[in-house]
Every structure is written in structure tokens, then in C-alpha cells.
C-alpha distance (Angstrom), angle and dihedral (degrees) to the residues before:
residue distance angle dihedral
X1 . . .
X2 3.72 . .
X3 3.80 118.7 .
X4 3.78 116.0 -127.3
X5 3.80 111.9 -135.3
X6 3.74 113.8 -142.0
X7 3.80 117.8 -139.9
X8 3.77 113.7 -95.2
X9 3.80 115.5 -107.8
X10 3.82 110.4 -95.6
X11 3.82 94.4 -115.6
X12 3.81 92.6 50.0
X13 3.79 90.5 48.1
X14 3.80 90.7 53.3
X15 3.79 90.4 49.9
X16 3.79 90.8 53.1
X17 3.79 94.5 47.7
X18 3.78 102.2 36.7
X19 3.80 105.3 22.7
X20 3.82 123.6 -126.7
X21 3.82 96.0 -81.5
X22 3.79 95.1 51.8
X23 3.78 91.3 43.1
X24 3.81 91.2 55.6
X25 3.78 91.0 46.5
X26 3.83 89.6 55.5
X27 3.78 100.3 37.6
X28 3.82 103.0 28.0
X29 3.80 121.3 104.1
X30 3.78 113.4 -72.8
X31 3.80 92.4 -151.6
X32 3.83 129.2 49.7
X33 3.80 117.8 -107.4
X34 3.79 116.8 -91.8
X35 3.80 108.6 -74.7
X36 3.81 93.0 1.5
X37 3.78 145.5 79.7
X38 3.75 134.1 -111.5
X39 3.82 115.4 -83.8
X40 3.82 115.5 -88.8
X41 3.83 89.2 -105.3
X42 3.78 88.4 64.1
X43 3.78 103.9 32.9
X44 3.79 125.7 8.2
X45 3.81 119.5 -153.2
X46 3.78 129.7 -176.6
X47 3.81 118.4 -143.8
X48 3.80 124.8 -173.9
X49 3.79 116.3 -147.8
X50 3.80 113.8 -165.7
X51 3.78 120.4 -167.3
X52 3.79 138.5 149.8
X53 3.78 108.2 -105.7
X54 3.78 122.1 -126.9
X55 3.82 96.5 42.8
X56 3.80 111.0 114.6
X57 3.80 94.8 -155.0
X58 3.82 91.9 51.4
X59 3.80 91.1 49.3
X60 3.81 91.9 51.5
X61 3.80 91.7 50.6
X62 3.81 90.4 48.7
X63 3.80 93.6 47.9
X64 3.80 93.8 51.2
X65 3.80 92.5 44.0
X66 3.78 95.0 48.9
X67 3.79 93.6 52.2
X68 3.80 94.0 52.4
X69 3.81 103.5 45.7
X70 3.83 114.1 82.6
X71 3.79 93.2 -142.8
X72 3.77 141.4 85.9
X73 3.82 101.6 -81.3
X74 3.80 113.8 -162.9
X75 3.81 112.6 -162.9
X76 3.79 111.3 -149.0
X77 3.82 132.9 -175.6
X78 3.78 126.7 -124.6
X79 3.78 97.5 -95.3
X80 3.80 137.2 123.5
X81 3.81 89.8 -114.6
X82 3.81 88.1 63.7
X83 3.80 89.2 73.0
X84 3.81 89.4 61.5
X85 3.80 90.8 49.5
X86 3.80 91.3 50.0
X87 3.80 91.9 52.5
X88 3.80 90.0 51.7
X89 3.79 95.8 41.5
X90 3.81 96.1 46.0
X91 3.83 93.3 -164.1
X92 3.78 124.6 -158.9
X93 3.81 89.3 -129.9
X94 3.80 139.4 13.7
X95 3.80 116.6 -148.5
X96 3.82 111.2 -163.4
X97 3.79 119.4 -164.5
X98 3.79 112.6 -164.5
X99 3.80 136.1 4.7
X100 3.82 98.0 -77.9
X101 3.82 91.6 48.3
X102 3.80 90.9 50.5
X103 3.80 93.7 50.0
X104 3.79 89.5 50.5
X105 3.81 92.0 48.1
X106 3.80 90.6 54.4
X107 3.81 89.1 61.8
X108 3.78 93.3 55.3
X109 3.79 129.8 89.7
X110 3.78 110.1 -63.3
X111 3.82 107.4 -88.9
X112 3.81 130.4 138.3
X113 3.80 109.3 -70.2
X114 3.79 124.0 -157.0
X115 3.78 115.3 -172.7
X116 3.79 140.8 179.8
X117 3.82 138.3 179.9
X118 3.78 87.8 34.6
X119 3.79 114.1 136.7
X120 3.80 103.1 177.0
X121 3.79 118.1 55.8
X122 2.98 118.7 -159.7
X123 3.81 89.4 27.5
X124 3.77 119.7 -110.8
X125 3.78 114.0 -94.8
X126 3.79 100.9 38.0
X127 3.77 149.1 7.6
X128 3.77 123.0 -88.6
X129 3.84 114.4 -101.2
X130 3.80 118.7 -109.9
X131 3.79 111.7 -75.7
X132 3.83 113.6 -160.2
X133 3.80 90.4 -168.9
X134 3.81 91.5 62.6
X135 3.77 134.8 -96.7
X136 3.81 117.2 -41.4
X137 3.78 113.4 -89.0
X138 3.80 111.4 -119.6
X139 3.77 130.6 -158.4
X140 3.83 103.6 -149.4
X141 3.79 110.2 -105.2
X142 3.79 101.5 -173.3
X143 3.77 116.4 82.8
X144 3.82 118.0 -131.7
X145 3.83 106.4 -82.2
X146 3.79 91.4 -133.7
X147 3.82 88.9 66.8
X148 3.80 89.6 60.9
X149 3.79 95.9 41.0
X150 3.79 91.5 51.7
X151 3.80 88.8 57.1
X152 3.81 91.6 51.5
X153 3.79 88.2 54.7
X154 3.80 91.2 46.1
X155 3.80 95.3 55.1
X156 3.81 95.3 34.7
X157 3.84 108.3 29.7
X158 3.83 92.3 -179.1
X159 3.79 96.2 48.4
X160 3.80 115.8 129.8
X161 3.82 106.4 159.9
X162 3.82 127.8 48.4
X163 3.81 125.9 -176.8
X164 3.82 112.2 -137.6
X165 3.79 118.8 -161.3
X166 3.80 113.1 -154.7
X167 3.79 143.7 143.0
X168 3.77 134.2 -128.5
X169 3.81 91.4 -91.5
X170 3.81 90.9 61.1
X171 3.80 97.5 46.8
X172 3.80 91.9 114.8
X173 3.79 90.5 52.7
X174 3.81 88.8 49.8
X175 3.79 91.0 53.3
X176 3.80 91.7 48.8
X177 3.80 89.2 51.3
X178 3.79 91.1 50.0
X179 3.80 91.9 52.4
X180 3.80 91.1 49.3
X181 3.81 91.9 48.9
X182 3.82 96.6 57.2
X183 3.81 99.0 68.7
X184 3.81 89.0 46.5
X185 3.79 92.9 56.9
X186 3.80 92.8 -112.9
X187 3.79 129.6 131.4
X188 3.79 120.7 -152.9
X189 3.80 122.6 -146.7
X190 3.82 106.5 -150.7
X191 3.80 115.5 -143.3
X192 3.81 100.9 -165.4
X193 3.80 111.5 -167.2
X194 3.79 127.2 -173.9
X195 3.80 94.3 -166.6
X196 3.81 140.0 13.9
X197 3.80 90.0 -104.1
X198 3.80 90.8 55.1
X199 3.82 90.3 47.1
X200 3.80 90.3 57.1
X201 3.80 90.7 46.6
X202 3.80 91.9 51.9
X203 3.78 91.0 50.9
X204 3.78 91.4 47.7
X205 3.81 93.6 51.7
X206 3.79 93.5 44.9
X207 3.80 113.6 106.8
X208 3.82 122.2 -156.3
X209 3.80 91.0 -138.4
X210 3.78 95.7 51.9
X211 3.77 135.3 70.8
X212 3.79 129.1 -177.9
X213 3.79 110.0 -89.1
X214 3.78 90.1 -3.8
X215 3.84 109.0 89.0
X216 3.81 90.6 178.6
X217 3.80 94.4 42.2
X218 3.77 120.9 107.6
X219 3.79 123.9 -145.1
X220 3.77 106.1 -129.8
X221 3.79 102.0 -178.3
X222 3.81 148.5 -3.7
X223 3.80 125.9 -119.5
X224 3.80 122.4 -163.7
X225 3.79 112.2 -151.8
X226 3.79 112.8 -154.7
X227 3.80 106.5 -100.1
X228 3.79 115.9 153.1
X229 3.80 92.7 -160.4
X230 3.79 95.1 64.9
X231 3.80 109.6 14.1
X232 3.79 98.1 89.6
X233 3.84 125.1 155.4
X234 3.81 88.3 -100.4
X235 3.80 92.1 55.0
X236 3.79 91.4 48.2
X237 3.80 91.6 50.4
X238 3.80 91.3 52.0
X239 3.80 91.0 47.3
X240 3.81 88.3 53.5
X241 3.81 89.4 53.4
X242 3.79 88.8 52.9
X243 3.80 90.6 50.1
X244 3.79 95.4 54.9
X245 3.81 100.9 31.8
X246 3.81 94.7 48.4
X247 3.78 100.1 28.1
X248 3.81 93.8 -120.9
X249 3.83 116.0 148.1
X250 3.80 109.5 -120.9
X251 3.81 116.7 -147.4
X252 3.79 113.2 -164.5
X253 3.77 132.0 -171.2
X254 3.81 103.8 -118.6
X255 3.77 142.0 35.7
X256 3.81 88.4 -114.5
X257 3.81 90.5 64.0
X258 3.81 89.6 50.6
X259 3.79 90.0 52.2
X260 3.81 87.4 54.2
X261 3.80 92.9 53.2
X262 3.81 112.2 -78.9
X263 3.80 112.6 136.8
X264 3.79 95.9 -122.2
X265 3.77 146.6 -26.3
X266 3.78 138.1 -163.5
X267 3.79 115.0 -143.8
X268 3.80 141.2 145.7
X269 3.80 119.9 -72.0
X270 3.85 105.6 -115.5
X271 3.82 98.9 -144.4
X272 3.81 92.4 48.9
X273 3.79 88.4 46.3
X274 3.80 91.4 54.4
X275 3.81 90.8 49.4
X276 3.80 91.6 50.0
X277 3.80 91.6 48.5
X278 3.81 91.1 49.4
X279 3.80 91.5 52.1
X280 3.80 91.1 51.7
X281 3.81 92.5 44.5
X282 3.80 91.3 52.0
X283 3.78 90.1 53.4
X284 3.81 91.6 49.6
X285 3.81 91.6 49.5
X286 3.80 90.4 47.8
X287 3.79 90.0 56.8
X288 3.80 98.4 -109.5
X289 3.86 107.8 164.0
X290 3.79 112.7 -104.2
X291 3.80 93.0 -122.1
X292 3.81 90.5 58.4
X293 3.81 94.5 54.3
X294 3.80 111.6 98.6
X295 3.81 116.2 -145.2
X296 3.80 123.8 -176.2
X297 3.78 140.6 156.9
X298 3.79 109.6 -70.0
X299 3.78 130.6 -132.3
X300 3.80 112.7 -52.9
X301 3.78 129.5 -148.8
X302 3.81 134.1 -159.6
X303 3.79 117.5 -137.2
X304 3.81 121.1 -168.4
X305 3.79 129.7 -170.4
X306 3.79 105.6 -132.3
X307 3.81 95.1 -155.8
X308 3.80 94.0 48.6
X309 3.81 91.0 48.4
X310 3.80 91.9 52.4
X311 3.82 92.1 46.8
X312 3.80 92.8 49.7
X313 3.80 93.5 43.4
X314 3.80 94.9 -117.0
X315 3.83 111.9 157.7
X316 3.79 107.3 -117.9
X317 3.81 90.7 -158.5
X318 3.80 89.9 65.9
X319 3.78 92.3 52.1
X320 3.79 93.3 45.5
X321 3.79 89.0 52.1
X322 3.81 87.0 56.9
X323 3.80 90.0 55.0
X324 3.79 97.2 -100.6
X325 3.79 122.0 166.9
X326 3.80 113.7 -137.1
X327 3.80 118.5 -130.9
X328 3.79 120.9 -163.8
């Protein structure tokens, strides 16, 4: 009895004749997915990710980014030798995490640069070199000042005056904070420092019962704006002394500062930041015009030092109700 062979299914027949690679090339999507790039089997990109090693937040951003970009992502340190690697690699995109990584990326061959957690742009000490591919694309790294001011009012309902330590590189951030403070009925006392030594001196001469131009005003807290020129470990340590010796809540700029003793900080959530950066990078690699790429402030988080809150008499229940994460 002769066996009757059934026709092979069309897809299986194509696999036999063409092979899986050729079949995908002929039947795969001609256009990349929305907001993404073609799979590596179709189109291979190289992306350079520069970050300073040893920083937990940077590592979290890099990890999330690397897992969401369908490309060969080369993670590089902040080192002069990285410039040589970049010239050899010739990546389609450079993703810089942090100020030092961004300044290094600006010295490399002109390629699209995406950067985050960069607070001074252009960097202090010089102008950025000409970039024929367009200005670097920044993910905003400063949280909306109102987010911080609302927390001051939450922990100190009667607060009216807040001292804000900043440097010349963060003058624009200081002005934005001042504009946000007005509608909230708050007055900010700017402590403009040109050096770390001057920052410590300004904190030392500050009196809780005095406010600039307001003899009867009372400073109810201290806010450290992120300024890499003045916010050294020594300045932070002195600010912590002020917090505990004078009973003034200290609001820092990062979770790391909260871990070291500051009462609280509002910063960007690293994993969400890496996801946002990956989405933008995928659009750049897919050829989406720069003007059509939407960039906004990412997801923020509130970190609170439990010990500092208990010492200062700040109700933890209030902060937890605001979504704060407690740090021991």
C-alpha cells in the first residue's frame, strides 16, 4: 500500500528552500517598531555607554538601559583611554551618565550624545566643541523645585524662610526655585558660594533666627542645590552639623546624601531613568528626527533618613503618606 505524502505547509516549505535567515529577510518587518530599532539580526548598532564606576545610581541606570536597547552596548569608564576606544568603535550613539562622563563624551568624535544626571551644561571650565550632529540631547536631571518645597511645608507647616546653598553654576536652578516659592508663600535665602570654603563659611554665619532682609524672619530649613563646584564631602559634613546642632531640616539632592545623614532628598529613580533613556536611544537609532523626540523629567522618588527624622521630630507617617522611602 502506497503512502500518500501530504503537501508541506507553506511556511515549512519556505524554510527548507530559503533557510530561516533568508526567510526572515524577506518576510520580516520592513520598518522598525514604533519607538524602537530593528532586531540585531536585521540591523546591528553599536552604542557606547560612559559612566563613572562605583556609583550605585549610575550602575542601575546602565543596567536598565543595556537590557532595553537592541544593540551592542559597550560600557566604558571615565578615562582618557576611552577616547581611543570611541574612535575605534565609532558608535551610532554615546550615552553619558553623569557630569564627568558627559564632559568626556564631548571630547570624542562628533556623534549623537544622550546624557543624564548632568547638572552643568555646558560644563564648567570651557565651552562644548562644535557638534555637527546637533546639540547633545539631555534628559532633565533637576527635579521640579515645587516637589521639594512642598515637602518643606509638609514637615514644617509654619515654615516661611529657607536657606538655599548653591554655586554660580546653579544660578538658573536657584531662580527657578525662587519663582516656585512665591506662590507657596515661601521666601528663599540664597547662599551663593564661589568655593567650598566659602560655602562652609556661609553656613557657619547663618543664624536660624535671621533671614536676609527679614530681621524678624526665621530660617526653618536648609536646601542644598546640586552644584558640583561647591558641594564637596566636606561641605556636606558641615551642613549635617548645622542640621543637628541647630535643628534645621537639611534637604539634599540625592539618595546618597540621605544615606550620609541628610533628612531627605528628592531625586530621579535610576531604573525609570534607564528605561526613559533606552526609549529615547531607540528612537535616535531608528532615525526619528530630533525635534519629534519628547524628553521630560523622569519619575522622582523621595528618600528619608529615619534616624534624622526621629532626631528632628519629623513625623514619619506624614512622609510615608507622601510616598517616601525610608533609609536607615
